[in-house]
C-alpha positions as CSV (number, residue, x, y, z in Angstrom):
1,X,-24.0,-110.0,-202.3
2,X,-25.0,-113.8,-201.9
3,X,-22.5,-114.2,-199.1
4,X,-23.8,-111.2,-197.4
5,X,-27.6,-112.4,-197.6
6,X,-26.4,-115.8,-196.1
7,X,-24.7,-114.1,-193.0
8,X,-27.9,-111.8,-192.5
9,X,-30.0,-115.1,-192.6
10,X,-27.5,-117.0,-190.4
11,X,-27.5,-113.9,-188.1
12,X,-31.3,-113.7,-187.7
13,X,-31.4,-117.6,-187.3
14,X,-29.1,-117.4,-184.4
15,X,-31.3,-114.6,-182.7
16,X,-34.4,-116.9,-183.3
17,X,-32.5,-119.8,-181.6
18,X,-31.5,-117.6,-178.6
19,X,-35.0,-116.3,-178.3
20,X,-36.5,-119.9,-178.2
21,X,-34.1,-121.0,-175.8
22,X,-34.4,-118.0,-173.6
23,X,-38.3,-118.7,-173.6
24,X,-37.6,-122.2,-172.8
25,X,-35.3,-121.5,-169.9
26,X,-37.9,-118.8,-168.6
27,X,-40.7,-121.4,-168.8
28,X,-38.7,-124.1,-166.9
29,X,-37.7,-121.5,-164.3
30,X,-41.3,-120.2,-163.8
31,X,-42.5,-124.0,-163.7
32,X,-39.9,-124.7,-160.8
33,X,-40.5,-121.7,-159.1
34,X,-44.4,-122.2,-159.2
35,X,-44.1,-125.7,-157.9
36,X,-41.8,-125.0,-155.1
37,X,-43.8,-122.0,-154.1
38,X,-46.7,-124.1,-154.0
39,X,-45.1,-127.3,-152.4
40,X,-45.8,-128.3,-149.1
41,X,-46.0,-131.0,-146.5
42,X,-49.1,-132.6,-145.0
43,X,-50.4,-135.7,-142.9
44,X,-52.6,-138.2,-144.6
45,X,-54.2,-141.4,-143.1
46,X,-54.8,-144.3,-145.6
47,X,-57.2,-147.1,-144.8
48,X,-57.0,-150.4,-146.5
49,X,-59.2,-153.3,-145.8
50,X,-58.8,-157.0,-146.7
51,X,-54.9,-156.8,-147.5
52,X,-53.2,-160.0,-148.2
53,X,-51.0,-160.8,-145.2
54,X,-47.7,-161.2,-147.5
55,X,-48.5,-157.4,-148.5
56,X,-49.7,-156.0,-145.3
57,X,-46.8,-157.6,-143.2
58,X,-44.1,-156.1,-145.6
59,X,-45.0,-152.4,-145.2
60,X,-43.4,-150.9,-142.0
61,X,-43.0,-147.6,-140.4
62,X,-40.3,-145.4,-142.1
63,X,-40.9,-147.0,-145.6
64,X,-40.9,-144.4,-148.2
65,X,-42.3,-143.6,-151.6
66,X,-39.5,-142.0,-153.8
67,X,-39.7,-140.1,-157.0
68,X,-37.2,-141.0,-160.0
69,X,-34.7,-138.7,-158.2
70,X,-34.8,-140.7,-155.1
71,X,-36.6,-137.7,-153.4
72,X,-39.1,-138.6,-150.9
73,X,-42.8,-138.2,-151.9
74,X,-44.3,-139.8,-148.7
75,X,-43.1,-141.5,-145.7
76,X,-44.8,-143.8,-143.3
77,X,-45.0,-142.7,-139.8
78,X,-47.5,-145.1,-138.2
79,X,-49.1,-148.2,-138.9
80,X,-52.2,-149.9,-137.3
81,X,-53.2,-153.3,-138.4
82,X,-55.4,-156.3,-137.2
83,X,-56.4,-159.6,-138.3
84,X,-59.8,-160.4,-139.8
85,X,-60.2,-164.1,-139.4
86,X,-58.3,-165.5,-142.5
87,X,-55.1,-164.8,-144.5
88,X,-55.9,-161.1,-144.8
89,X,-55.7,-158.1,-142.6
90,X,-57.0,-154.4,-142.3
91,X,-54.4,-151.5,-142.2
92,X,-54.2,-147.9,-141.4
93,X,-51.2,-146.0,-142.4
94,X,-50.4,-142.5,-141.5
95,X,-47.9,-140.6,-144.0
96,X,-46.1,-137.3,-144.1
97,X,-46.4,-136.5,-147.7
98,X,-45.0,-134.0,-150.2
99,X,-48.0,-132.4,-152.0
100,X,-48.8,-129.2,-154.4
101,X,-51.4,-127.0,-153.7
102,X,-53.0,-125.8,-156.8
103,X,-55.0,-122.5,-157.3
104,X,-58.4,-124.1,-156.2
105,X,-56.9,-125.3,-152.8
106,X,-56.6,-129.0,-153.7
107,X,-53.7,-130.9,-152.8
108,X,-52.2,-132.8,-155.7
109,X,-50.1,-136.0,-154.9
110,X,-48.1,-137.1,-158.0
111,X,-50.1,-134.6,-159.8
112,X,-53.4,-136.3,-158.9
113,X,-55.9,-134.9,-156.4
114,X,-56.0,-135.9,-152.8
115,X,-59.6,-135.8,-151.5
116,X,-60.9,-137.5,-148.1
117,X,-62.8,-140.6,-149.4
118,X,-60.8,-140.7,-152.5
119,X,-58.0,-143.0,-153.5
120,X,-54.3,-143.0,-153.3
121,X,-51.6,-145.0,-155.0
122,X,-47.9,-145.4,-153.5
123,X,-44.9,-147.6,-154.0
124,X,-43.5,-148.2,-150.4
125,X,-40.4,-150.2,-150.8
126,X,-41.1,-152.8,-153.3
127,X,-44.9,-152.9,-152.5
128,X,-47.6,-151.4,-154.6
129,X,-49.9,-150.1,-152.0
130,X,-53.4,-148.3,-152.7
131,X,-56.0,-147.5,-150.0
132,X,-58.5,-144.9,-149.4
133,X,-58.0,-141.3,-147.7
134,X,-59.7,-140.8,-144.4
135,X,-57.6,-137.7,-143.1
136,X,-55.8,-135.0,-144.7
137,X,-54.2,-132.1,-142.6
138,X,-51.2,-129.9,-141.9
139,X,-50.8,-131.7,-138.4
140,X,-51.0,-135.2,-137.6
141,X,-54.3,-136.7,-136.6
142,X,-54.9,-136.3,-133.0
143,X,-57.7,-138.5,-131.6
144,X,-59.3,-138.7,-128.3
145,X,-59.6,-142.2,-127.1
146,X,-62.5,-143.4,-125.1
147,X,-63.3,-146.7,-123.6
148,X,-66.9,-147.9,-123.8
149,X,-68.9,-150.6,-122.2
150,X,-71.6,-152.0,-124.5
151,X,-74.3,-154.5,-124.2
152,X,-74.6,-156.3,-127.3
153,X,-76.9,-159.0,-128.8
154,X,-76.8,-161.4,-131.7
155,X,-79.8,-163.5,-132.7
156,X,-80.1,-166.8,-134.9
157,X,-76.4,-167.4,-134.4
158,X,-74.7,-170.4,-135.3
159,X,-74.1,-172.6,-131.9
160,X,-70.3,-173.3,-132.9
161,X,-69.7,-169.4,-132.7
162,X,-71.5,-168.9,-129.3
163,X,-69.5,-171.8,-127.9
164,X,-66.2,-170.4,-129.1
165,X,-66.7,-167.0,-127.9
166,X,-65.4,-166.9,-124.4
167,X,-65.2,-164.5,-121.4
168,X,-61.9,-162.7,-121.3
169,X,-61.5,-163.2,-125.4
170,X,-59.8,-160.1,-126.8
171,X,-59.3,-158.7,-130.3
172,X,-56.0,-156.9,-130.6
173,X,-54.0,-154.7,-133.1
174,X,-50.4,-154.9,-134.0
175,X,-49.3,-152.5,-131.4
176,X,-50.6,-155.0,-128.7
177,X,-53.5,-152.7,-127.8
178,X,-56.7,-154.3,-126.8
179,X,-59.5,-153.3,-129.3
180,X,-62.4,-155.3,-127.7
181,X,-62.6,-157.8,-124.7
182,X,-65.5,-160.0,-123.8
183,X,-66.7,-159.4,-120.1
184,X,-69.9,-161.2,-120.1
185,X,-72.0,-163.6,-122.3
186,X,-75.2,-165.3,-122.0
187,X,-76.6,-167.8,-124.5
188,X,-79.9,-169.0,-125.0
189,X,-81.9,-171.0,-127.7
190,X,-82.9,-168.8,-130.6
191,X,-86.1,-167.3,-130.2
192,X,-88.4,-167.2,-133.4
193,X,-91.1,-164.8,-133.4
194,X,-94.1,-164.9,-135.8
195,X,-97.0,-162.7,-136.2
196,X,-100.4,-164.4,-136.8
197,X,-103.2,-163.1,-139.0
198,X,-104.9,-161.9,-135.9
199,X,-101.9,-159.8,-134.8
200,X,-100.8,-162.0,-131.9
201,X,-97.0,-162.8,-131.8
202,X,-96.1,-166.5,-131.6
203,X,-92.8,-167.5,-130.0
204,X,-90.9,-170.7,-130.7
205,X,-87.3,-171.8,-130.2
206,X,-84.8,-172.8,-133.0
207,X,-82.7,-175.7,-131.1
208,X,-80.1,-175.5,-134.0
209,X,-79.3,-171.8,-133.4
210,X,-78.5,-169.4,-130.4
211,X,-79.2,-165.9,-129.3
212,X,-76.3,-164.5,-127.5
213,X,-76.1,-161.4,-125.1
214,X,-72.8,-160.0,-124.2
215,X,-70.9,-157.2,-122.3
216,X,-67.9,-156.0,-124.4
217,X,-65.4,-153.3,-123.6
218,X,-64.1,-151.6,-126.6
219,X,-61.6,-149.0,-127.5
220,X,-62.8,-146.3,-129.7
221,X,-61.8,-142.9,-131.2
222,X,-63.9,-139.7,-130.6
223,X,-64.5,-137.6,-133.8
224,X,-66.8,-134.9,-133.7
225,X,-68.6,-136.1,-130.7
226,X,-69.3,-139.5,-132.1
227,X,-67.4,-142.7,-131.1
228,X,-65.8,-144.9,-133.9
229,X,-64.6,-148.2,-133.9
230,X,-62.2,-150.1,-136.1
231,X,-62.7,-149.4,-140.0
232,X,-64.7,-146.2,-139.0
233,X,-67.6,-148.1,-137.5
234,X,-70.0,-145.8,-135.7
235,X,-70.9,-147.0,-132.4
236,X,-74.7,-146.3,-132.2
237,X,-77.3,-148.1,-130.3
238,X,-79.5,-150.3,-132.5
239,X,-76.7,-150.4,-135.1
240,X,-74.7,-153.6,-135.7
241,X,-71.0,-153.7,-135.4
242,X,-68.3,-156.4,-136.2
243,X,-65.8,-157.9,-134.1
244,X,-63.0,-160.3,-135.0
245,X,-62.0,-162.4,-132.0
246,X,-59.8,-165.4,-132.4
247,X,-61.3,-167.7,-135.0
248,X,-64.8,-166.1,-135.2
249,X,-66.3,-163.0,-136.4
250,X,-69.7,-161.8,-134.9
251,X,-72.0,-159.2,-136.0
252,X,-74.0,-158.1,-132.8
253,X,-76.5,-155.2,-132.4
254,X,-75.6,-152.8,-129.8
255,X,-78.4,-152.7,-127.2
256,X,-76.8,-150.1,-125.1
257,X,-73.9,-147.9,-124.2
258,X,-73.4,-148.4,-120.5
259,X,-70.2,-146.6,-119.6
260,X,-67.8,-144.1,-121.3
261,X,-64.2,-143.7,-120.0
262,X,-61.3,-141.4,-121.1
263,X,-58.1,-143.3,-122.2
264,X,-54.8,-142.1,-122.7
265,X,-52.6,-144.2,-125.2
């Protein structure tokens, strides 16, 4: 009798173990099925500013972010970078990435939400890379490029900067594309205007500073009818824009947009 009870308990225990194992297998298979069904590939543009040159220069097209099984999470399809006058650079990467789409429609990369304006972290080769997502889509980003002729003006500028900026100076990226070019420049003593108590404007000149007016030709991307220069700077009259020419950085205000031309790259 005692032996029979042991056999029954053993039999029930085995059934319990089998049920637990079956439940575990079912859970794993369901999880794998759900993830595979929800898995897709999208294209991501990732911007990172002020990157140390020894990090920026190491990342290359075809670099991959791999999981622990050596499967590809993301691959670099394109890279654009330019100097910002110093040891650092600004970089824009375009990635093809494996993601999961959750029930709310949000894409998850490494189980973290991907949102335009949000951050992303990758390991590209032996480089830890982070940046801001500026584009998400099922297709690679396709831009219309426009060449703009601008009149810009900088006030109260250091004289060594205006002396260093020369006609034909260019700003280029790692692809050899000309992002900005100086066509004309006019330098005068910096004008200082002061309004008196009576409402009159008194004009004087600062001999230590300079005002500069220049014609610049720049390469922009047209997005939703707006023109954007590097770093997603919107080109708009009466707004300041940053330009990085060799050895100098200027922040002039746009006086006018004089010409717009289509460009095929």
